[in-house]
CHARMM internal coordinates of N, CA and C (Angstrom, degrees):
IC EDIT
DIST 1 N 1 CA 1.4479
DIST 1 CA 1 C 1.5280
ANGL 1 N 1 CA 1 C 110.26
DIST 1 C 2 N 1.3086
ANGL 1 CA 1 C 2 N 117.32
DIHE 1 N 1 CA 1 C 2 N -47.03
DIST 2 N 2 CA 1.4663
ANGL 1 C 2 N 2 CA 120.23
DIHE 1 CA 1 C 2 N 2 CA -179.60
DIST 2 CA 2 C 1.5266
ANGL 2 N 2 CA 2 C 110.19
DIHE 1 C 2 N 2 CA 2 C -67.71
DIST 2 C 3 N 1.3291
ANGL 2 CA 2 C 3 N 116.94
DIHE 2 N 2 CA 2 C 3 N -37.76
DIST 3 N 3 CA 1.4685
ANGL 2 C 3 N 3 CA 120.46
DIHE 2 CA 2 C 3 N 3 CA 178.87
DIST 3 CA 3 C 1.5258
ANGL 3 N 3 CA 3 C 110.68
DIHE 2 C 3 N 3 CA 3 C -62.67
DIST 3 C 4 N 1.3124
ANGL 3 CA 3 C 4 N 116.95
DIHE 3 N 3 CA 3 C 4 N -39.79
DIST 4 N 4 CA 1.4572
ANGL 3 C 4 N 4 CA 121.09
DIHE 3 CA 3 C 4 N 4 CA 178.14
DIST 4 CA 4 C 1.5293
ANGL 4 N 4 CA 4 C 110.32
DIHE 3 C 4 N 4 CA 4 C -65.28
DIST 4 C 5 N 1.3238
ANGL 4 CA 4 C 5 N 116.77
DIHE 4 N 4 CA 4 C 5 N -39.36
DIST 5 N 5 CA 1.4632
ANGL 4 C 5 N 5 CA 121.08
DIHE 4 CA 4 C 5 N 5 CA 177.79
DIST 5 CA 5 C 1.5231
ANGL 5 N 5 CA 5 C 110.63
DIHE 4 C 5 N 5 CA 5 C -63.04
DIST 5 C 6 N 1.3149
ANGL 5 CA 5 C 6 N 117.78
DIHE 5 N 5 CA 5 C 6 N -41.68
DIST 6 N 6 CA 1.4709
ANGL 5 C 6 N 6 CA 121.98
DIHE 5 CA 5 C 6 N 6 CA 179.87
DIST 6 CA 6 C 1.5231
ANGL 6 N 6 CA 6 C 110.32
DIHE 5 C 6 N 6 CA 6 C -65.42
DIST 6 C 7 N 1.3424
ANGL 6 CA 6 C 7 N 117.23
DIHE 6 N 6 CA 6 C 7 N -42.05
DIST 7 N 7 CA 1.4581
ANGL 6 C 7 N 7 CA 120.26
DIHE 6 CA 6 C 7 N 7 CA 178.03
DIST 7 CA 7 C 1.5264
ANGL 7 N 7 CA 7 C 110.93
DIHE 6 C 7 N 7 CA 7 C -62.65
DIST 7 C 8 N 1.3175
ANGL 7 CA 7 C 8 N 116.05
DIHE 7 N 7 CA 7 C 8 N -41.42
DIST 8 N 8 CA 1.4531
ANGL 7 C 8 N 8 CA 120.48
DIHE 7 CA 7 C 8 N 8 CA 178.86
DIST 8 CA 8 C 1.5223
ANGL 8 N 8 CA 8 C 110.37
DIHE 7 C 8 N 8 CA 8 C -64.45
DIST 8 C 9 N 1.3129
ANGL 8 CA 8 C 9 N 117.00
DIHE 8 N 8 CA 8 C 9 N -42.26
DIST 9 N 9 CA 1.4598
ANGL 8 C 9 N 9 CA 122.19
DIHE 8 CA 8 C 9 N 9 CA 179.54
DIST 9 CA 9 C 1.5318
ANGL 9 N 9 CA 9 C 110.70
DIHE 8 C 9 N 9 CA 9 C -62.24
DIST 9 C 10 N 1.3319
ANGL 9 CA 9 C 10 N 116.49
DIHE 9 N 9 CA 9 C 10 N -42.98
DIST 10 N 10 CA 1.4639
ANGL 9 C 10 N 10 CA 120.53
DIHE 9 CA 9 C 10 N 10 CA 179.17
DIST 10 CA 10 C 1.5269
ANGL 10 N 10 CA 10 C 111.02
DIHE 9 C 10 N 10 CA 10 C -65.19
DIST 10 C 11 N 1.3216
ANGL 10 CA 10 C 11 N 115.90
DIHE 10 N 10 CA 10 C 11 N -39.17
DIST 11 N 11 CA 1.4606
ANGL 10 C 11 N 11 CA 120.14
DIHE 10 CA 10 C 11 N 11 CA 178.77
DIST 11 CA 11 C 1.5320
ANGL 11 N 11 CA 11 C 110.20
DIHE 10 C 11 N 11 CA 11 C -62.53
DIST 11 C 12 N 1.3088
ANGL 11 CA 11 C 12 N 117.36
DIHE 11 N 11 CA 11 C 12 N -45.37
DIST 12 N 12 CA 1.4595
ANGL 11 C 12 N 12 CA 121.14
DIHE 11 CA 11 C 12 N 12 CA -179.66
DIST 12 CA 12 C 1.5328
ANGL 12 N 12 CA 12 C 111.22
DIHE 11 C 12 N 12 CA 12 C -66.01
DIST 12 C 13 N 1.3160
ANGL 12 CA 12 C 13 N 117.54
DIHE 12 N 12 CA 12 C 13 N -37.65
DIST 13 N 13 CA 1.4648
ANGL 12 C 13 N 13 CA 120.85
DIHE 12 CA 12 C 13 N 13 CA 178.11
DIST 13 CA 13 C 1.5229
ANGL 13 N 13 CA 13 C 110.62
DIHE 12 C 13 N 13 CA 13 C -65.32
DIST 13 C 14 N 1.3145
ANGL 13 CA 13 C 14 N 117.07
DIHE 13 N 13 CA 13 C 14 N -41.27
DIST 14 N 14 CA 1.4633
ANGL 13 C 14 N 14 CA 120.82
DIHE 13 CA 13 C 14 N 14 CA 178.63
DIST 14 CA 14 C 1.5261
ANGL 14 N 14 CA 14 C 110.59
DIHE 13 C 14 N 14 CA 14 C -66.31
DIST 14 C 15 N 1.3197
ANGL 14 CA 14 C 15 N 116.59
DIHE 14 N 14 CA 14 C 15 N -40.61
DIST 15 N 15 CA 1.4600
ANGL 14 C 15 N 15 CA 120.85
DIHE 14 CA 14 C 15 N 15 CA 178.49
DIST 15 CA 15 C 1.5312
ANGL 15 N 15 CA 15 C 111.03
DIHE 14 C 15 N 15 CA 15 C -64.54
DIST 15 C 16 N 1.3164
ANGL 15 CA 15 C 16 N 117.24
DIHE 15 N 15 CA 15 C 16 N -39.80
DIST 16 N 16 CA 1.4591
ANGL 15 C 16 N 16 CA 121.27
DIHE 15 CA 15 C 16 N 16 CA 177.61
DIST 16 CA 16 C 1.5271
ANGL 16 N 16 CA 16 C 110.95
DIHE 15 C 16 N 16 CA 16 C -63.30
DIST 16 C 17 N 1.3206
ANGL 16 CA 16 C 17 N 116.10
DIHE 16 N 16 CA 16 C 17 N -40.05
DIST 17 N 17 CA 1.4622
ANGL 16 C 17 N 17 CA 120.27
DIHE 16 CA 16 C 17 N 17 CA 178.91
DIST 17 CA 17 C 1.5293
ANGL 17 N 17 CA 17 C 110.77
DIHE 16 C 17 N 17 CA 17 C -62.05
DIST 17 C 18 N 1.3150
ANGL 17 CA 17 C 18 N 117.10
DIHE 17 N 17 CA 17 C 18 N -42.38
DIST 18 N 18 CA 1.4705
ANGL 17 C 18 N 18 CA 121.32
DIHE 17 CA 17 C 18 N 18 CA 179.23
DIST 18 CA 18 C 1.5288
ANGL 18 N 18 CA 18 C 110.44
DIHE 17 C 18 N 18 CA 18 C -64.72
DIST 18 C 19 N 1.3293
ANGL 18 CA 18 C 19 N 116.95
DIHE 18 N 18 CA 18 C 19 N -42.78
DIST 19 N 19 CA 1.4599
ANGL 18 C 19 N 19 CA 120.42
DIHE 18 CA 18 C 19 N 19 CA -178.02
DIST 19 CA 19 C 1.5313
ANGL 19 N 19 CA 19 C 111.76
DIHE 18 C 19 N 19 CA 19 C -68.92
DIST 19 C 20 N 1.3194
ANGL 19 CA 19 C 20 N 117.37
DIHE 19 N 19 CA 19 C 20 N -38.45
DIST 20 N 20 CA 1.4655
ANGL 19 C 20 N 20 CA 120.21
DIHE 19 CA 19 C 20 N 20 CA 177.85
DIST 20 CA 20 C 1.5277
ANGL 20 N 20 CA 20 C 110.15
DIHE 19 C 20 N 20 CA 20 C -66.52
DIST 20 C 21 N 1.3181
ANGL 20 CA 20 C 21 N 117.32
DIHE 20 N 20 CA 20 C 21 N -37.41
DIST 21 N 21 CA 1.4614
ANGL 20 C 21 N 21 CA 120.25
DIHE 20 CA 20 C 21 N 21 CA 177.22
DIST 21 CA 21 C 1.5247
ANGL 21 N 21 CA 21 C 110.75
DIHE 20 C 21 N 21 CA 21 C -65.80
DIST 21 C 22 N 1.3214
ANGL 21 CA 21 C 22 N 117.58
DIHE 21 N 21 CA 21 C 22 N -38.19
DIST 22 N 22 CA 1.4655
ANGL 21 C 22 N 22 CA 120.93
DIHE 21 CA 21 C 22 N 22 CA 177.03
DIST 22 CA 22 C 1.5291
ANGL 22 N 22 CA 22 C 110.22
DIHE 21 C 22 N 22 CA 22 C -63.81
DIST 22 C 23 N 1.3226
ANGL 22 CA 22 C 23 N 116.58
DIHE 22 N 22 CA 22 C 23 N -40.14
DIST 23 N 23 CA 1.4679
ANGL 22 C 23 N 23 CA 119.66
DIHE 22 CA 22 C 23 N 23 CA 176.43
DIST 23 CA 23 C 1.5223
ANGL 23 N 23 CA 23 C 111.14
DIHE 22 C 23 N 23 CA 23 C -64.14
DIST 23 C 24 N 1.3186
ANGL 23 CA 23 C 24 N 116.89
DIHE 23 N 23 CA 23 C 24 N -39.30
DIST 24 N 24 CA 1.4659
ANGL 23 C 24 N 24 CA 121.38
DIHE 23 CA 23 C 24 N 24 CA 177.64
DIST 24 CA 24 C 1.5278
ANGL 24 N 24 CA 24 C 110.63
DIHE 23 C 24 N 24 CA 24 C -61.06
DIST 24 C 25 N 1.3282
ANGL 24 CA 24 C 25 N 116.38
DIHE 24 N 24 CA 24 C 25 N -44.40
DIST 25 N 25 CA 1.4684
ANGL 24 C 25 N 25 CA 119.79
DIHE 24 CA 24 C 25 N 25 CA 179.32
DIST 25 CA 25 C 1.5264
ANGL 25 N 25 CA 25 C 111.06
DIHE 24 C 25 N 25 CA 25 C -64.38
DIST 25 C 26 N 1.3176
ANGL 25 CA 25 C 26 N 116.71
DIHE 25 N 25 CA 25 C 26 N -39.63
DIST 26 N 26 CA 1.4632
ANGL 25 C 26 N 26 CA 119.63
DIHE 25 CA 25 C 26 N 26 CA 177.38
DIST 26 CA 26 C 1.5249
ANGL 26 N 26 CA 26 C 110.54
DIHE 25 C 26 N 26 CA 26 C -65.23
DIST 26 C 27 N 1.3134
ANGL 26 CA 26 C 27 N 116.68
DIHE 26 N 26 CA 26 C 27 N -38.00
DIST 27 N 27 CA 1.4664
ANGL 26 C 27 N 27 CA 120.93
DIHE 26 CA 26 C 27 N 27 CA 179.20
DIST 27 CA 27 C 1.5285
ANGL 27 N 27 CA 27 C 111.32
DIHE 26 C 27 N 27 CA 27 C -64.15
DIST 27 C 28 N 1.3095
ANGL 27 CA 27 C 28 N 117.28
DIHE 27 N 27 CA 27 C 28 N -37.78
DIST 28 N 28 CA 1.4654
ANGL 27 C 28 N 28 CA 121.73
DIHE 27 CA 27 C 28 N 28 CA -176.53
DIST 28 CA 28 C 1.5282
ANGL 28 N 28 CA 28 C 113.44
DIHE 27 C 28 N 28 CA 28 C -81.69
DIST 28 C 29 N 1.3168
ANGL 28 CA 28 C 29 N 118.46
DIHE 28 N 28 CA 28 C 29 N -14.56
DIST 29 N 29 CA 1.4602
ANGL 28 C 29 N 29 CA 121.84
DIHE 28 CA 28 C 29 N 29 CA -177.90
DIST 29 CA 29 C 1.5305
ANGL 29 N 29 CA 29 C 110.10
DIHE 28 C 29 N 29 CA 29 C -70.95
DIST 29 C 30 N 1.3244
ANGL 29 CA 29 C 30 N 117.94
DIHE 29 N 29 CA 29 C 30 N 124.87
DIST 30 N 30 CA 1.4737
ANGL 29 C 30 N 30 CA 119.60
DIHE 29 CA 29 C 30 N 30 CA -177.64
DIST 30 CA 30 C 1.5295
ANGL 30 N 30 CA 30 C 113.62
DIHE 29 C 30 N 30 CA 30 C -68.17
DIST 30 C 31 N 1.3075
ANGL 30 CA 30 C 31 N 117.94
DIHE 30 N 30 CA 30 C 31 N -16.26
DIST 31 N 31 CA 1.4654
ANGL 30 C 31 N 31 CA 120.13
DIHE 30 CA 30 C 31 N 31 CA 179.70
DIST 31 CA 31 C 1.5287
ANGL 31 N 31 CA 31 C 112.97
DIHE 30 C 31 N 31 CA 31 C -79.07
DIST 31 C 32 N 1.3277
ANGL 31 CA 31 C 32 N 116.99
DIHE 31 N 31 CA 31 C 32 N -13.02
DIST 32 N 32 CA 1.4641
ANGL 31 C 32 N 32 CA 121.09
DIHE 31 CA 31 C 32 N 32 CA -178.71
DIST 32 CA 32 C 1.5256
ANGL 32 N 32 CA 32 C 108.96
DIHE 31 C 32 N 32 CA 32 C -78.71
DIST 32 C 33 N 1.3416
ANGL 32 CA 32 C 33 N 117.58
DIHE 32 N 32 CA 32 C 33 N 131.02
DIST 33 N 33 CA 1.4713
ANGL 32 C 33 N 33 CA 119.67
DIHE 32 CA 32 C 33 N 33 CA 179.09
DIST 33 CA 33 C 1.5309
ANGL 33 N 33 CA 33 C 111.93
DIHE 32 C 33 N 33 CA 33 C -65.59
DIST 33 C 34 N 1.3235
ANGL 33 CA 33 C 34 N 115.42
DIHE 33 N 33 CA 33 C 34 N 155.93
DIST 34 N 34 CA 1.4737
ANGL 33 C 34 N 34 CA 119.46
DIHE 33 CA 33 C 34 N 34 CA -175.58
DIST 34 CA 34 C 1.5217
ANGL 34 N 34 CA 34 C 111.83
DIHE 33 C 34 N 34 CA 34 C -64.14
DIST 34 C 35 N 1.3387
ANGL 34 CA 34 C 35 N 118.67
DIHE 34 N 34 CA 34 C 35 N -29.32
DIST 35 N 35 CA 1.4751
ANGL 34 C 35 N 35 CA 120.04
DIHE 34 CA 34 C 35 N 35 CA 178.91
DIST 35 CA 35 C 1.5245
ANGL 35 N 35 CA 35 C 110.77
DIHE 34 C 35 N 35 CA 35 C -65.81
DIST 35 C 36 N 1.3223
ANGL 35 CA 35 C 36 N 116.75
DIHE 35 N 35 CA 35 C 36 N -38.95
DIST 36 N 36 CA 1.4637
ANGL 35 C 36 N 36 CA 120.55
DIHE 35 CA 35 C 36 N 36 CA 177.96
DIST 36 CA 36 C 1.5268
ANGL 36 N 36 CA 36 C 110.59
DIHE 35 C 36 N 36 CA 36 C -69.16
DIST 36 C 37 N 1.3189
ANGL 36 CA 36 C 37 N 117.04
DIHE 36 N 36 CA 36 C 37 N -33.95
DIST 37 N 37 CA 1.4695
ANGL 36 C 37 N 37 CA 120.26
DIHE 36 CA 36 C 37 N 37 CA 177.55
DIST 37 CA 37 C 1.5279
ANGL 37 N 37 CA 37 C 111.20
DIHE 36 C 37 N 37 CA 37 C -65.47
DIST 37 C 38 N 1.3257
ANGL 37 CA 37 C 38 N 116.22
DIHE 37 N 37 CA 37 C 38 N -42.09
DIST 38 N 38 CA 1.4702
ANGL 37 C 38 N 38 CA 119.62
DIHE 37 CA 37 C 38 N 38 CA 177.86
DIST 38 CA 38 C 1.5180
ANGL 38 N 38 CA 38 C 110.13
DIHE 37 C 38 N 38 CA 38 C -63.11
DIST 38 C 39 N 1.3341
ANGL 38 CA 38 C 39 N 116.71
DIHE 38 N 38 CA 38 C 39 N -44.15
DIST 39 N 39 CA 1.4627
ANGL 38 C 39 N 39 CA 120.87
DIHE 38 CA 38 C 39 N 39 CA 178.90
DIST 39 CA 39 C 1.5272
ANGL 39 N 39 CA 39 C 111.01
DIHE 38 C 39 N 39 CA 39 C -61.27
DIST 39 C 40 N 1.3352
ANGL 39 CA 39 C 40 N 116.55
DIHE 39 N 39 CA 39 C 40 N -42.73
DIST 40 N 40 CA 1.4648
ANGL 39 C 40 N 40 CA 121.15
DIHE 39 CA 39 C 40 N 40 CA 178.64
DIST 40 CA 40 C 1.5179
ANGL 40 N 40 CA 40 C 111.02
DIHE 39 C 40 N 40 CA 40 C -62.07
DIST 40 C 41 N 1.3136
ANGL 40 CA 40 C 41 N 117.48
DIHE 40 N 40 CA 40 C 41 N -43.08
DIST 41 N 41 CA 1.4664
ANGL 40 C 41 N 41 CA 121.21
DIHE 40 CA 40 C 41 N 41 CA 178.58
DIST 41 CA 41 C 1.5322
ANGL 41 N 41 CA 41 C 110.50
DIHE 40 C 41 N 41 CA 41 C -62.22
DIST 41 C 42 N 1.3183
ANGL 41 CA 41 C 42 N 117.35
DIHE 41 N 41 CA 41 C 42 N -39.18
DIST 42 N 42 CA 1.4762
ANGL 41 C 42 N 42 CA 120.81
DIHE 41 CA 41 C 42 N 42 CA 178.15
DIST 42 CA 42 C 1.5225
ANGL 42 N 42 CA 42 C 111.45
DIHE 41 C 42 N 42 CA 42 C -66.26
DIST 42 C 43 N 1.3278
ANGL 42 CA 42 C 43 N 117.22
DIHE 42 N 42 CA 42 C 43 N -40.26
DIST 43 N 43 CA 1.4615
ANGL 42 C 43 N 43 CA 120.85
DIHE 42 CA 42 C 43 N 43 CA 179.50
DIST 43 CA 43 C 1.5278
ANGL 43 N 43 CA 43 C 110.72
DIHE 42 C 43 N 43 CA 43 C -64.38
DIST 43 C 44 N 1.3137
ANGL 43 CA 43 C 44 N 117.05
DIHE 43 N 43 CA 43 C 44 N -44.42
DIST 44 N 44 CA 1.4692
ANGL 43 C 44 N 44 CA 120.59
DIHE 43 CA 43 C 44 N 44 CA 179.62
DIST 44 CA 44 C 1.5270
ANGL 44 N 44 CA 44 C 110.22
DIHE 43 C 44 N 44 CA 44 C -65.95
DIST 44 C 45 N 1.3271
ANGL 44 CA 44 C 45 N 117.19
DIHE 44 N 44 CA 44 C 45 N -41.01
DIST 45 N 45 CA 1.4663
ANGL 44 C 45 N 45 CA 120.32
DIHE 44 CA 44 C 45 N 45 CA 178.23
DIST 45 CA 45 C 1.5222
ANGL 45 N 45 CA 45 C 110.82
DIHE 44 C 45 N 45 CA 45 C -63.10
DIST 45 C 46 N 1.3273
ANGL 45 CA 45 C 46 N 117.32
DIHE 45 N 45 CA 45 C 46 N -40.09
DIST 46 N 46 CA 1.4663
ANGL 45 C 46 N 46 CA 120.54
DIHE 45 CA 45 C 46 N 46 CA 178.42
DIST 46 CA 46 C 1.5251
ANGL 46 N 46 CA 46 C 111.17
DIHE 45 C 46 N 46 CA 46 C -67.15
DIST 46 C 47 N 1.3266
ANGL 46 CA 46 C 47 N 117.23
DIHE 46 N 46 CA 46 C 47 N -37.64
DIST 47 N 47 CA 1.4622
ANGL 46 C 47 N 47 CA 121.23
DIHE 46 CA 46 C 47 N 47 CA -179.42
DIST 47 CA 47 C 1.5325
ANGL 47 N 47 CA 47 C 110.97
DIHE 46 C 47 N 47 CA 47 C -63.24
DIST 47 C 48 N 1.3240
ANGL 47 CA 47 C 48 N 116.73
DIHE 47 N 47 CA 47 C 48 N -35.80
DIST 48 N 48 CA 1.4580
ANGL 47 C 48 N 48 CA 119.78
DIHE 47 CA 47 C 48 N 48 CA -178.26
DIST 48 CA 48 C 1.5332
ANGL 48 N 48 CA 48 C 113.85
DIHE 47 C 48 N 48 CA 48 C -97.95
DIST 48 C 49 N 1.3124
ANGL 48 CA 48 C 49 N 116.24
DIHE 48 N 48 CA 48 C 49 N 2.48
DIST 49 N 49 CA 1.4519
ANGL 48 C 49 N 49 CA 120.30
DIHE 48 CA 48 C 49 N 49 CA -179.56
DIST 49 CA 49 C 1.5259
ANGL 49 N 49 CA 49 C 111.19
DIHE 48 C 49 N 49 CA 49 C -74.45
DIST 49 C 50 N 1.3284
ANGL 49 CA 49 C 50 N 117.79
DIHE 49 N 49 CA 49 C 50 N 135.43
DIST 50 N 50 CA 1.4695
ANGL 49 C 50 N 50 CA 119.49
DIHE 49 CA 49 C 50 N 50 CA 177.87
DIST 50 CA 50 C 1.5345
ANGL 50 N 50 CA 50 C 112.38
DIHE 49 C 50 N 50 CA 50 C -75.20
DIST 50 C 51 N 1.3237
ANGL 50 CA 50 C 51 N 116.63
DIHE 50 N 50 CA 50 C 51 N -13.64
DIST 51 N 51 CA 1.4620
ANGL 50 C 51 N 51 CA 121.05
DIHE 50 CA 50 C 51 N 51 CA -179.85
DIST 51 CA 51 C 1.5173
ANGL 51 N 51 CA 51 C 108.64
DIHE 50 C 51 N 51 CA 51 C -86.63
DIST 51 C 52 N 1.3160
ANGL 51 CA 51 C 52 N 116.44
DIHE 51 N 51 CA 51 C 52 N 128.15
DIST 52 N 52 CA 1.4603
ANGL 51 C 52 N 52 CA 119.69
DIHE 51 CA 51 C 52 N 52 CA -178.46
DIST 52 CA 52 C 1.4934
ANGL 52 N 52 CA 52 C 111.29
DIHE 51 C 52 N 52 CA 52 C -103.97
END
COOR INIT
IC SEED 1 N 1 CA 1 C
IC BUILD
């Protein structure tokens, strides 16, 4: 049971890393409007914020 929980946790952490990297790439793309960049920065900041 605990091993399954650890595998699930690792899977979610890896998935989060991929999604944050995709957001980073979208943020750096010059074709993305500045409003979307601000929104992306807020989403990433909220994801890493210790306040829930």
